C-alpha positions as CSV (number, residue, x, y, z in Angstrom):
1,X,-17.3,17.4,18.7
2,X,-16.0,15.4,21.8
3,X,-12.8,13.4,21.5
4,X,-13.4,10.0,19.8
5,X,-11.6,6.7,20.2
6,X,-10.7,5.1,16.9
7,X,-9.6,1.5,16.6
8,X,-7.9,0.0,13.5
9,X,-8.0,-3.8,12.8
10,X,-5.1,-4.3,10.4
11,X,-2.1,-6.6,10.0
12,X,1.2,-6.5,8.0
13,X,4.1,-8.9,7.5
14,X,6.7,-9.7,4.9
15,X,4.3,-11.7,2.9
16,X,1.4,-9.3,3.0
17,X,3.5,-6.1,2.7
18,X,2.9,-2.7,4.2
19,X,0.1,-1.3,2.0
20,X,-2.7,-1.9,4.4
21,X,-0.9,-0.6,7.5
22,X,0.4,2.5,5.6
23,X,-3.1,3.7,4.6
24,X,-4.4,3.1,8.1
25,X,-1.5,5.1,9.5
26,X,-2.5,8.0,7.2
27,X,-6.1,7.9,8.5
28,X,-4.8,7.6,12.1
29,X,-2.6,10.7,11.6
30,X,-5.6,12.7,10.3
31,X,-7.8,11.6,13.2
32,X,-5.1,12.4,15.7
33,X,-4.5,15.9,14.1
34,X,-8.2,16.6,14.8
35,X,-7.9,15.8,18.5
36,X,-9.1,12.2,18.5
37,X,-7.2,9.2,19.8
38,X,-6.3,6.1,17.8
39,X,-5.2,2.5,18.6
40,X,-4.4,-0.6,16.6
41,X,-5.7,-4.2,17.1
42,X,-3.0,-6.3,15.3
43,X,-1.0,-9.5,15.4
44,X,2.7,-9.0,15.7
45,X,4.8,-10.3,12.9
46,X,8.2,-10.8,11.4
47,X,8.5,-7.1,10.7
48,X,7.8,-6.1,14.4
49,X,4.5,-4.4,13.4
50,X,3.7,-3.7,17.1
51,X,7.0,-1.9,17.6
52,X,6.5,0.2,14.5
53,X,3.0,1.3,15.7
54,X,4.3,2.0,19.2
55,X,7.2,4.1,17.9
56,X,4.7,6.2,16.0
57,X,2.9,6.9,19.3
58,X,-0.2,4.7,19.0
59,X,-1.6,2.4,21.5
60,X,-1.5,-1.2,20.5
61,X,-3.9,-4.1,21.4
62,X,-1.9,-7.3,20.7
63,X,-4.0,-10.2,19.5
64,X,-1.1,-12.5,20.0
65,X,-1.4,-11.8,23.7
66,X,-4.7,-13.5,23.6
67,X,-3.7,-16.4,21.3
68,X,-1.6,-19.5,21.6
69,X,-1.0,-19.9,17.9
70,X,2.3,-18.1,17.5
71,X,1.4,-15.2,15.2
72,X,1.6,-16.3,11.6
73,X,-0.7,-13.7,10.3
74,X,-2.7,-15.6,7.8
75,X,-2.4,-19.1,9.2
76,X,-5.6,-21.1,9.5
77,X,-5.0,-21.4,13.2
78,X,-5.1,-17.7,13.7
79,X,-8.2,-17.3,11.6
80,X,-9.9,-20.1,13.7
81,X,-8.8,-18.3,16.9
82,X,-10.2,-15.0,15.8
83,X,-13.4,-16.5,14.3
84,X,-14.1,-18.3,17.6
85,X,-13.4,-15.4,19.9
86,X,-15.5,-12.5,18.5
87,X,-17.1,-11.7,21.8
88,X,-14.1,-12.0,24.0
89,X,-12.1,-9.7,21.6
90,X,-14.9,-7.1,21.4
91,X,-15.5,-7.2,25.2
92,X,-11.9,-7.8,26.4
93,X,-10.3,-4.7,24.9
94,X,-9.0,-2.1,27.3
95,X,-9.5,0.5,24.6
96,X,-13.2,0.9,23.9
97,X,-13.7,2.4,20.5
98,X,-16.4,4.7,19.1
99,X,-15.2,3.9,15.6
100,X,-13.7,0.7,14.2
101,X,-11.8,0.8,11.0
102,X,-11.2,-2.7,9.4
103,X,-8.6,-3.2,6.6
104,X,-8.3,-6.9,6.4
105,X,-9.1,-9.5,3.7
106,X,-10.1,-12.2,6.2
107,X,-12.5,-10.1,8.3
108,X,-16.1,-9.9,7.3
109,X,-19.7,-9.2,8.6
110,X,-19.6,-11.9,11.3
111,X,-16.5,-10.4,13.1
112,X,-17.8,-6.8,12.5
113,X,-21.2,-7.6,14.0
114,X,-19.9,-8.1,17.5
115,X,-18.6,-4.5,17.5
116,X,-21.7,-3.2,15.7
117,X,-23.9,-4.8,18.3
118,X,-22.0,-2.8,20.9
119,X,-22.8,0.5,19.2
120,X,-19.5,0.9,17.4
121,X,-19.5,2.7,14.1
122,X,-17.6,0.7,11.5
123,X,-15.6,1.8,8.4
124,X,-14.3,-0.9,6.1
125,X,-11.5,-0.4,3.6
126,X,-12.1,-2.9,0.9
127,X,-10.2,-3.8,-2.3
128,X,-11.9,-6.9,-3.6
129,X,-15.8,-6.5,-3.5
130,X,-16.2,-10.1,-2.5
131,X,-17.0,-10.4,1.2
132,X,-20.1,-9.3,3.0
133,X,-19.6,-6.5,5.6
134,X,-21.7,-5.2,8.5
135,X,-20.5,-1.7,8.4
136,X,-21.7,1.9,8.4
137,X,-19.1,3.2,5.8
138,X,-17.2,1.4,3.1
139,X,-14.3,2.7,1.0
140,X,-13.0,1.3,-2.3
141,X,-10.3,3.7,-3.3
142,X,-10.1,3.0,-7.1
143,X,-12.5,3.1,-10.0
144,X,-12.0,-0.6,-11.0
145,X,-15.4,-1.5,-9.5
146,X,-18.5,0.6,-9.1
147,X,-20.8,1.0,-6.1
148,X,-23.2,-1.7,-7.5
149,X,-21.4,-4.9,-6.2
150,X,-21.3,-3.4,-2.7
151,X,-25.0,-2.8,-2.5
152,X,-25.6,-6.5,-2.0
153,X,-22.5,-6.9,0.3
154,X,-23.4,-4.2,2.9
155,X,-26.6,-3.4,4.9
156,X,-29.1,-0.8,3.6
157,X,-28.0,2.7,4.4
158,X,-24.2,2.0,4.3
159,X,-22.3,5.0,3.0
160,X,-20.3,3.6,0.1
161,X,-17.4,5.7,-1.2
162,X,-15.8,4.4,-4.5
163,X,-13.3,6.1,-6.7
164,X,-9.7,7.5,-7.0
165,X,-10.9,10.6,-5.1
166,X,-10.9,8.5,-2.0
167,X,-7.3,7.3,-2.5
168,X,-5.5,7.5,0.9
169,X,-2.0,9.0,0.5
170,X,0.6,10.5,2.9
171,X,0.2,14.2,3.5
172,X,3.8,14.9,2.6
173,X,3.2,13.8,-1.0
174,X,1.1,16.9,-1.6
175,X,3.9,19.3,-1.2
176,X,6.2,17.0,-3.1
177,X,3.7,17.0,-6.0
178,X,3.6,20.8,-6.1
179,X,7.4,20.8,-6.3
180,X,7.7,18.1,-8.9
181,X,5.0,19.2,-11.3
182,X,7.2,22.2,-12.1
183,X,10.3,20.1,-12.8
184,X,11.0,18.3,-16.1
185,X,12.1,14.6,-16.1
186,X,15.8,14.4,-16.8
187,X,15.9,10.7,-17.8
188,X,18.9,10.0,-15.5
189,X,17.6,8.0,-12.6
190,X,15.7,4.6,-12.6
191,X,14.1,3.3,-9.4
192,X,13.4,-0.5,-9.0
193,X,11.1,-1.3,-6.0
194,X,8.9,-4.2,-5.4
195,X,8.1,-3.5,-1.8
196,X,8.4,-5.6,1.3
197,X,6.3,-8.5,0.0
198,X,8.2,-9.8,-3.0
199,X,7.5,-13.5,-3.0
200,X,8.7,-14.1,-6.5
201,X,11.9,-12.1,-6.0
202,X,11.2,-9.7,-8.8
203,X,13.7,-7.4,-7.3
204,X,16.5,-9.9,-8.0
205,X,15.2,-10.7,-11.4
206,X,14.9,-7.1,-12.6
207,X,18.3,-6.3,-10.9
208,X,19.9,-9.1,-12.9
209,X,18.3,-8.0,-16.1
210,X,19.3,-4.4,-15.8
211,X,22.8,-5.3,-14.8
212,X,23.2,-7.0,-18.2
213,X,22.2,-3.9,-20.2
214,X,24.7,-1.4,-21.5
215,X,23.4,2.0,-20.3
216,X,24.8,5.4,-21.3
217,X,27.2,6.9,-18.9
218,X,25.5,9.1,-16.4
219,X,22.4,6.9,-15.9
220,X,21.9,5.9,-12.3
221,X,19.8,2.9,-11.0
222,X,18.6,2.5,-7.4
223,X,17.4,-0.9,-6.4
224,X,15.3,-1.0,-3.3
225,X,15.2,-4.4,-1.6
226,X,12.6,-5.5,0.9
227,X,15.0,-7.6,3.0
228,X,18.7,-8.2,3.4
229,X,18.7,-11.6,1.7
230,X,17.2,-10.1,-1.5
231,X,19.8,-7.3,-1.2
232,X,22.7,-9.8,-1.1
233,X,21.3,-11.8,-4.0
234,X,21.0,-8.7,-6.2
235,X,24.5,-7.6,-5.2
236,X,25.9,-11.0,-6.2
237,X,24.1,-10.9,-9.6
238,X,25.4,-7.4,-10.6
239,X,27.8,-7.5,-13.5
240,X,31.1,-5.7,-13.0
241,X,30.3,-3.0,-15.6
242,X,27.0,-2.1,-13.9
243,X,28.3,-1.7,-10.4
244,X,29.3,2.0,-10.9
245,X,25.7,2.8,-12.1
246,X,23.7,0.7,-9.6
247,X,23.2,1.6,-5.9
248,X,21.4,-0.8,-3.5
249,X,19.2,0.2,-0.6
250,X,17.3,-1.7,2.0
251,X,13.7,-0.7,2.9
252,X,14.1,0.6,6.4
253,X,12.1,3.1,8.5
254,X,14.8,5.7,8.2
255,X,15.1,5.5,4.4
256,X,14.2,8.9,2.8
257,X,11.6,7.6,0.3
258,X,10.5,11.2,-0.6
259,X,14.0,12.1,-1.6
260,X,14.3,8.9,-3.6
261,X,11.1,9.5,-5.5
262,X,12.1,13.2,-6.0
263,X,15.2,12.0,-7.9
264,X,13.4,9.3,-9.9
265,X,12.7,9.8,-13.7
266,X,11.4,6.3,-14.3
267,X,10.5,3.4,-12.0
268,X,10.0,-0.4,-12.3
269,X,7.6,-1.4,-9.6
270,X,4.9,-3.8,-8.4
271,X,1.2,-2.8,-8.7
272,X,0.8,-1.7,-5.1
273,X,0.9,1.5,-3.2
274,X,4.1,2.8,-4.8
275,X,2.6,2.6,-8.3
276,X,-0.3,4.8,-7.1
277,X,2.1,7.3,-5.4
278,X,4.1,7.5,-8.7
279,X,0.8,8.2,-10.6
280,X,0.1,11.0,-8.1
281,X,3.5,12.5,-8.6
282,X,3.5,12.0,-12.4
283,X,6.5,9.7,-12.5
284,X,6.3,7.2,-15.4
285,X,6.9,3.6,-14.6
286,X,6.6,0.0,-15.7
287,X,4.3,-2.0,-13.5
288,X,4.7,-5.7,-13.0
289,X,1.5,-6.8,-11.1
290,X,1.5,-9.9,-9.0
291,X,-2.2,-10.2,-8.3
292,X,-5.5,-9.5,-10.1
293,X,-6.3,-6.5,-8.0
294,X,-2.8,-5.0,-8.8
295,X,-3.4,-5.8,-12.5
296,X,-6.8,-4.1,-12.5
297,X,-5.6,-1.0,-10.7
298,X,-2.4,-0.7,-12.8
299,X,-4.5,-0.8,-16.0
300,X,-6.9,1.8,-14.7
301,X,-4.0,4.1,-13.8
302,X,-2.4,3.6,-17.2
303,X,-5.4,5.1,-18.9
304,X,-4.5,8.5,-17.5
305,X,-0.7,8.5,-16.8
306,X,2.5,7.3,-18.5
307,X,2.5,3.7,-17.1
308,X,3.3,0.5,-19.0
309,X,1.6,-2.6,-17.5
310,X,3.1,-6.0,-18.2
311,X,0.7,-8.9,-18.3
312,X,0.4,-10.8,-15.1
313,X,1.7,-14.0,-16.7
314,X,4.8,-12.3,-18.1
315,X,7.9,-14.2,-19.3
316,X,11.4,-13.1,-18.6
317,X,12.0,-12.6,-22.3
318,X,9.1,-10.2,-22.5
319,X,10.4,-8.3,-19.5
320,X,13.9,-8.1,-21.1
321,X,12.5,-6.9,-24.4
322,X,10.2,-4.3,-22.8
323,X,12.8,-2.8,-20.4
324,X,15.5,-2.7,-23.1
325,X,13.2,-0.9,-25.4
326,X,12.0,1.5,-22.7
327,X,15.2,2.2,-20.8
328,X,18.0,1.7,-23.4
329,X,16.6,2.4,-26.8
330,X,14.1,5.1,-26.0
331,X,16.3,6.4,-23.2
332,X,13.3,7.1,-21.0
333,X,11.6,9.5,-23.4
334,X,8.7,10.2,-21.2
335,X,7.1,13.4,-19.9
336,X,5.4,13.9,-16.5
337,X,1.7,13.3,-16.5
338,X,-0.1,13.6,-13.1
339,X,-3.2,11.6,-12.5
340,X,-6.1,14.1,-12.5
341,X,-8.4,12.2,-10.2
342,X,-6.0,11.6,-7.4
343,X,-5.6,14.8,-5.5
344,X,-4.2,13.6,-2.2
345,X,-7.3,14.6,-0.2
346,X,-8.9,11.1,0.0
347,X,-8.1,10.6,3.7
348,X,-9.7,14.0,4.6
349,X,-12.8,13.2,2.5
350,X,-13.3,9.9,4.2
351,X,-12.9,11.3,7.7
352,X,-15.2,14.2,7.0
353,X,-17.9,11.8,5.8
354,X,-17.6,9.6,8.8
355,X,-17.6,12.5,11.3
356,X,-20.5,14.2,9.6
357,X,-22.7,11.1,10.2
358,X,-21.9,10.7,13.9
């Protein structure tokens, strides 16, 4: 097969988080390993998204360069700009794609049609099953919905891929899983991580709650903060007796997440990408979802692994009671259960399907 040009339309910022861009980067790495080229069509943001992509060696088409609206990713002005400039965006790109991959809640069939009309094959990564898409391939990487809703949201003949077998995960997790599935959980290390997007400051709330518990000696807690202001807030809230047991880290590009997860025996997380990675590695956790899709996915995962899911409208007293029972009274009495339907090959399956249809 000749070398293909693949373009990703995806955004990320401190409010949206990194989940969308991370799964696109996984796909881009697989395409690139097969000899194809990849570029990203994105708005810059408060996390320097364009710089992150360039540092990873990908070409970037900057939408802000074509806009006068300042780059707040989900502002109405930026949506109006993109909606009213379909043709100029599709025609004005220096990078002419063979394949367009869309991972964006605000982009639907109208935007996609301007690329489809130019002969571009389109793959959509969708989580919500709400918007119409004019695409050739569609992926929903969980089993919380079936193929049925997508039949009325996509054109006839669209290749629809639904299920945990299409979960897009980093390649390095596979070797990590082989290592970890042979190791017992020691019940010594708790990880608290609510990602880059933590609008309700759950990191601070959970950090404060845990700092008030009286843990056994030898237990270690790592709190991973999405930004420096949350980090400072957590540090100020730590009680004096907990400071020897709690370590604080900031989410940065040089943070060794793999080592952190390798050392983790139990985690308290949001219902995003990290909860799925934990299920893949068989690390038990408490999931505190912040959206309906997170709630649905967390409950689906909990049917097969050692996850506790708190209700979306939780109260602080409920969180305190649950965490005290789980982490202090039970002393993390969980065993490792690896999700049987998530095998780490989702990205390869998706790409094989797309390439086989070209």
